[in-house]
C-alpha atoms as one frame of an Amber mdcrd trajectory, in Angstrom:
protein
 133.465  79.504  99.335 131.230  82.491  97.373 132.162  85.976  97.499 129.095
  88.218  98.190 128.358  90.629  95.556 126.393  93.589  95.026 122.684  93.759
  94.266 120.099  96.047  93.012 116.993  96.794  95.229 113.979  97.487  92.948
 111.437  98.935  94.684 107.764 100.463  94.369 107.119 104.063  95.064 103.566
 105.575  95.418 104.726 107.122  91.632 106.561 103.787  90.135 109.698 102.110
  90.876 112.970 102.999  91.628 116.196 100.942  92.529 118.996 100.821  95.079
 122.342  99.512  93.865 123.587  97.564  97.598 127.848  96.605  97.737 128.441
  93.144  99.165 128.760  95.093 102.574 125.251  96.140 102.438 125.984  99.960
 101.938 123.781 101.540  99.634 126.242 103.107  97.012 123.567 104.421  94.764
 120.144 106.128  94.019 118.031 105.827  90.995 115.310 108.445  90.105 111.210
 107.682  89.960 110.124 105.355  86.655 106.768 105.269  85.584 107.024 101.177
  84.881 108.667  98.390  86.503 110.099  97.418  82.818 112.004 101.082  82.620
 113.437 100.598  85.851 115.095  97.718  84.770 116.019  99.115  81.675 117.831
 101.345  84.122 119.572  98.976  86.061 120.674  97.751  82.543 122.064 100.480
  81.894 123.820 101.302  85.205 125.518  97.604  84.815 126.608  98.375  81.101
 127.560 102.132  81.482 129.673 101.910  85.038 132.746 100.149  84.245 133.292
 101.961  80.923 132.761 105.733  82.144 134.505 108.422  81.839 135.089 110.708
  85.240 134.451 114.470  85.175 135.464 115.770  88.164 133.487 119.425  87.979
 135.011 119.966  91.411 138.220 120.695  90.153 137.843 121.376  86.090 135.175
 122.924  83.867 136.699 119.826  81.267 133.755 118.209  79.920 133.942 114.456
  79.588 132.078 112.792  77.104 129.077 110.409  77.897 128.440 107.883  79.757
 130.575 109.346  82.692 130.473 109.772  86.480 130.136 113.592  87.319 132.454
 114.413  90.412 130.343 117.511  92.315 129.599 119.594  95.466 125.580 119.886
  96.615 124.525 122.601  99.209 125.666 121.368 101.589 129.017 121.796 100.184
 129.176 117.806 100.082 130.612 115.596  97.244 128.504 113.788  95.289 128.396
 111.889  91.987 125.483 110.408  89.482 125.965 108.320  86.612 124.943 109.863
  83.454 124.036 107.836  80.528 124.979 107.925  76.711 121.822 110.048  76.234
 122.378 112.364  79.131 120.243 111.075  81.096 121.130 110.463  85.188 120.794
 106.849  85.491 122.198 106.666  89.624 123.086 109.066  92.135 125.091 109.152
  95.430 124.781 110.137  98.964 126.764 113.118 100.135 130.474 112.721 100.798
 132.670 114.604 103.446 135.629 114.310 100.930 136.443 113.719  97.473 138.404
 110.445  97.936 135.404 109.155  99.922 133.296 109.970  96.354 135.440 108.316
  94.035 135.473 105.100  96.446 131.802 105.194  95.972 132.447 105.359  91.964
 134.684 102.392  92.152 132.558 100.448  94.106 129.622 101.128  91.564 132.342
  99.780  88.854 132.832  97.132  90.837 129.292  95.814  92.167 127.315  97.071
  89.175 128.242  94.762  85.873 127.084  91.261  87.842 124.769  92.281  90.471
 121.781  90.585  90.755 118.306  92.536  90.789 116.062  91.735  93.849 112.313
  92.597  93.521 110.298  93.133  96.898 108.343  90.007  97.472 104.550  91.287
  97.789 102.971  90.044 101.378 100.114  87.831 101.105  96.643  88.920 101.910
C-alpha cells in the first residue's frame, strides 16, 4: 500500500503565483509569499524542500538567541497565537504558518513541514477548457 504524502499546491493569483504545503491528511501547513513568476514560485518550493529538513529552530517567544539560517522562527502574532516561518539561507521568508493556540501545536506544524516538504510533489492547477 502506498502511503499518502504531502504536496505543494501551486496557485496563480491576481499578482503572480504562490504555493501551499499540504500534509498527507489534507491540512495546509504553510503558505508562501506571492512570487511574480511561476518559475520563481517553483524555486521557492525547491528552497522549502531543501531547507526544511536541516533548518535550525529559533524560538523567539522563549529566548533572544539568534540561530543561523536556514531556520524556523517561532513567534507570537498580534492575536497572541504562535506562528512559525521558514527562513532560507539568504534571509528570505519562504513559508509561513497559520496561528496556533499552543506552542506544542506550532512545533508539531514545524515537524510536519520537515516530514512532508522534502519529497512532496508539486500540483499545478489545471486551467479550465474554454
